C-alpha positions in Angstrom: -113.7 47.9 -97.7 -114.5 48.3 -94.0 -112.1 49.6 -91.4 -111.9 46.1 -89.7 -111.0 44.4 -93.0 -108.3 47.0 -93.7 -107.0 46.5 -90.2 -107.0 42.8 -90.6 -105.1 42.9 -93.9 -102.6 45.3 -92.5 -102.0 43.2 -89.4 -101.9 40.0 -91.4 -99.4 41.1 -94.0 -97.2 43.9 -92.8 -95.9 43.4 -89.3 -93.8 40.3 -90.0 -92.4 41.7 -93.2 -91.7 45.0 -91.5 -89.9 43.3 -88.6 -87.8 41.2 -90.9 -87.0 44.2 -93.1 -86.2 46.3 -90.1 -83.9 43.6 -88.6 -82.1 43.1 -91.9 -81.6 46.9 -92.4 -80.2 47.4 -88.9 -78.0 44.3 -89.2 -76.7 45.5 -92.6 -76.0 48.9 -91.1 -74.1 47.3 -88.2 -72.0 45.3 -90.6 -71.1 48.5 -92.5 -70.2 50.3 -89.3 -68.1 47.4 -88.1 -66.1 47.5 -91.4 -65.3 51.2 -90.8 -62.1 51.3 -88.8 -62.2 55.0 -88.1 -65.7 54.8 -86.8 -64.7 51.8 -84.6 -61.7 53.8 -83.3 -64.0 56.7 -82.5 -66.5 54.5 -80.7 -63.8 52.8 -78.8 -62.2 56.1 -77.7 -65.5 57.6 -76.7 -66.3 54.5 -74.6 -62.8 54.7 -73.0 -63.4 58.4 -72.1 -66.8 57.5 -70.6 -65.3 54.8 -68.5 -62.6 57.2 -67.3 -65.2 59.8 -66.6 -67.1 57.4 -64.4 -64.3 55.5 -62.7 -61.4 57.9 -62.8 -62.5 60.3 -60.1 -63.4 57.4 -57.8 -60.0 55.7 -58.3 -57.9 58.8 -57.9 -56.3 59.4 -54.5 -57.2 63.1 -54.7 -60.4 65.0 -54.8 -61.0 67.3 -57.7 -61.2 70.4 -55.4 -58.5 69.2 -52.9 -55.9 72.0 -52.5 -52.2 71.2 -51.9 -50.4 74.4 -50.9 -47.0 72.6 -51.0 -47.5 71.5 -54.6 -48.8 74.5 -56.5 -48.0 74.4 -60.3 -46.1 71.2 -59.9 -44.9 69.6 -63.1 -46.1 66.1 -64.1 -44.6 63.4 -61.9 -45.3 60.0 -60.5 -47.2 61.7 -57.7 -49.3 63.9 -60.0 -49.4 62.4 -63.4 -50.6 65.5 -65.1 -49.1 68.0 -62.7 -51.1 70.4 -60.5 -52.8 73.7 -61.1 -52.1 77.1 -59.5 -53.9 76.0 -56.3 -52.1 72.7 -56.1 -55.1 70.6 -57.2 -54.3 67.4 -59.0 -54.8 68.1 -62.7 -55.3 64.5 -63.7 -58.3 64.2 -61.3 -59.7 67.4 -62.6 -59.4 66.2 -66.2 -61.3 63.0 -65.2 -63.9 65.0 -63.5 -64.0 67.5 -66.4 -64.7 64.6 -68.8 -67.7 63.6 -66.6 -69.1 67.2 -66.8 -68.3 67.8 -70.5 -69.7 64.5 -71.6 -72.8 65.0 -69.5 -73.4 68.4 -70.9 -72.9 67.2 -74.4 -75.2 64.2 -74.0 -78.0 65.7 -71.9 -78.2 69.0 -73.9 -78.3 66.9 -77.1 -81.1 64.8 -75.6 -83.1 67.9 -74.8 -82.6 69.2 -78.3 -83.5 65.9 -79.9 -86.8 65.6 -77.9 -87.8 69.2 -78.7 -86.8 68.8 -82.4 -88.6 65.6 -82.9 -91.8 66.8 -81.3 -91.8 70.1 -83.2 -90.7 68.8 -86.6 -92.9 65.7 -86.6 -96.0 67.8 -85.6 -95.3 70.4 -88.2 -94.6 67.9 -91.0 -97.5 65.6 -90.3 -100.3 68.2 -89.6 -99.1 70.4 -92.4 -101.1 73.5 -93.7 -101.1 76.6 -91.7 -99.8 74.9 -88.6 -96.7 73.8 -90.5 -96.2 77.2 -91.9 -96.5 79.0 -88.6 -94.3 76.5 -86.7 -91.5 76.6 -89.3 -91.7 80.5 -89.6 -91.0 80.5 -85.8 -88.0 78.3 -86.5 -86.8 80.7 -89.1 -87.1 83.6 -86.7 -85.1 81.8 -84.1 -82.5 80.9 -86.7 -82.1 84.6 -87.4 -81.1 85.2 -83.8 -77.4 84.7 -82.8 -77.9 81.5 -80.8 -74.8 82.0 -78.6 -76.1 85.4 -77.5 -79.4 83.7 -76.7 -77.5 81.1 -74.6 -75.6 83.8 -72.8 -78.8 85.7 -72.1 -80.4 82.6 -70.6 -77.4 81.8 -68.4 -77.3 85.4 -67.2 -81.1 85.7 -66.5 -81.6 82.2 -64.9 -78.3 81.8 -63.2 -75.0 80.1 -63.9 -75.4 76.5 -62.9 -74.9 73.1 -64.6 -78.7 72.4 -64.9 -79.4 75.7 -66.6 -76.5 75.0 -68.9 -78.1 71.7 -70.1 -81.4 73.5 -70.8 -79.8 76.6 -72.4 -77.7 74.6 -74.8 -80.4 72.1 -75.6 -83.0 75.0 -76.2 -81.0 76.4 -79.1 -79.8 73.2 -80.8 -83.2 71.8 -81.7 -83.8 74.0 -84.7 -81.8 71.9 -87.3 -83.2 68.7 -85.8 -86.8 69.9 -86.3 -86.1 70.7 -89.9 -84.5 67.3 -90.5 -87.5 65.5 -88.8 -90.0 67.6 -90.7 -88.5 66.8 -94.0 -88.5 63.1 -93.2 -92.1 63.2 -92.0 -93.2 65.0 -95.2 -92.0 62.0 -97.2 -93.1 59.3 -94.8 -96.6 60.5 -94.3 -97.5 59.6 -97.9 -96.4 56.0 -97.4 -98.9 53.1 -97.4 -98.4 52.2 -93.7 -99.4 55.7 -92.7 -102.5 55.6 -94.9 -103.4 52.2 -93.4 -103.0 53.7 -89.9 -105.2 56.5 -90.8 -107.8 54.2 -92.3 -108.1 52.2 -89.1 -108.8 55.4 -87.2 -105.5 56.1 -85.3 -105.1 59.6 -84.1 -102.3 61.7 -85.6 -100.2 61.7 -82.4 -100.4 57.9 -82.2 -99.3 57.7 -85.8 -96.4 59.9 -85.1 -95.4 58.0 -81.9 -95.9 54.5 -83.2 -95.0 54.6 -86.9 -93.2 57.8 -87.8 -90.7 58.2 -85.0 -89.3 54.7 -85.3 -88.7 55.3 -89.0 -86.8 58.5 -88.1 -84.3 56.8 -85.8 -81.5 56.6 -88.4 -81.2 60.3 -89.3 -81.9 61.3 -85.7 -79.1 59.0 -84.4 -76.6 60.3 -87.0 -77.4 64.0 -86.4 -77.4 63.5 -82.6 -74.0 61.9 -82.7 -72.7 64.9 -84.7 -74.5 67.3 -82.3 -72.7 66.1 -79.2 -69.3 67.5 -80.2 -70.9 70.8 -81.3 -72.5 71.1 -77.8 -69.3 70.3 -76.1 -67.5 73.0 -78.1 -70.2 75.5 -77.1 -69.9 74.5 -73.5 -66.1 75.0 -73.7 -66.6 78.4 -75.2 -69.1 79.4 -72.5 -66.7 78.2 -69.8 -63.9 80.1 -71.5 -66.0 83.2 -71.1 -66.7 82.3 -67.5 -70.4 81.6 -68.2 -70.2 77.8 -68.1 -69.3 75.5 -65.3 -68.6 77.4 -62.2 -65.6 76.8 -59.7 -64.7 74.6 -58.0 -66.4 72.3 -60.5 -64.3 71.7 -63.7 -65.1 70.9 -67.3 -62.6 70.6 -70.1 -63.6 74.1 -71.2 -63.1 75.7 -67.8 -59.7 73.9 -67.5 -58.7 75.2 -70.9 -59.7 78.7 -69.8 -57.5 78.3 -66.7 -54.6 76.9 -68.6 -54.7 79.7 -71.2 -53.8 82.2 -68.6 -50.6 80.3 -67.6 -49.7 78.7 -70.9 -46.3 80.4 -71.0 -45.1 79.3 -67.6 -47.0 76.0 -67.1 -48.0 74.5 -70.4 -49.3 71.3 -68.9 -52.3 73.3 -67.5 -53.7 73.5 -71.0 -52.0 70.5 -72.6 -54.0 67.7 -71.0 -57.5 69.1 -71.0 -56.9 70.5 -74.5 -55.7 67.2 -75.8 -58.6 65.3 -74.1 -61.2 67.6 -75.7 -59.6 67.5 -79.1 -59.3 63.7 -79.3 -62.8 63.2 -78.0 -64.3 65.7 -80.5 -62.3 64.0 -83.3 -63.5 60.5 -82.2 -67.2 61.7 -82.0 -66.9 63.1 -85.5 -65.4 59.8 -86.7 -68.3 57.9 -85.1 -70.9 60.3 -86.5 -69.5 60.0 -90.0 -69.4 56.2 -89.7 -73.0 56.1 -88.5 -74.0 58.4 -91.4 -72.4 56.1 -93.9 -73.8 52.9 -92.3 -77.4 54.2 -92.0 -77.5 55.9 -95.5 -80.1 54.0 -97.5 -78.5 55.3 -100.8 -75.6 53.0 -100.3 -77.9 50.0 -100.7 -79.4 51.6 -103.8 -75.9 52.2 -105.2 -74.9 48.6 -104.7 -78.1 47.4 -106.2 -77.6 49.6 -109.2 -74.0 48.3 -109.8 -75.2 44.8 -109.3 
């Protein structure tokens, strides 16, 4: 059979079926997610935090770095809802601004790691052979290194600023993503649609971009959702060590670091950023677990088996 006839048969029979199947799978996953109350709570709370992070600093009558010498360490009141810190800065505004920074670090660092992980894992899995072996041995070597030490080293060498923080955290989080993507690609590259794409002469990078990546979205979305809270915890840890967000900027981690020094005298310094970080991480984990259950194809197989 010629390449043109193979292409004609593939184009004539598979796109409509694939589109219908893809729509039904995503619609079914959305229905399962909508039935998960904890996942909906997590999604709602994360959306609420995102809105506060964007709108809160603009609506606040104070700036995040505005000093009030006459209101240092003030307790929560109608004037300062969350109190003030040791320099008289409004803690509520700083928590809002900290949400903006912490969420940005979590999302952007995760995006960096997802891009690197997909490119590395998909290339290794699809090309295979020695290329796969060499690429994954490099992943193993990087796994053997203490990744937090690597992040601290990057921050020390290239400077302590918010942009280097995005890159440093994203550069060490892609390893697990690359293994997940590689495993998925190893199973997908034996499928008929990949063989058909090869038969019509598509290059390997076009097959990865057009056919494999879109079939990896489910596992990638799930793991990325679970990666965001992990990155936020690492940012909080770095800020606690003084290597994260630098003053006068604030993140939840830096606010917790400041509050830990005065927890005995002024507990609200750590109460509000600590509660915000804990609830957001819990909500992100609820959302990640819900997405994992909704996008798990084994659930369909289980229902079919019982039926």
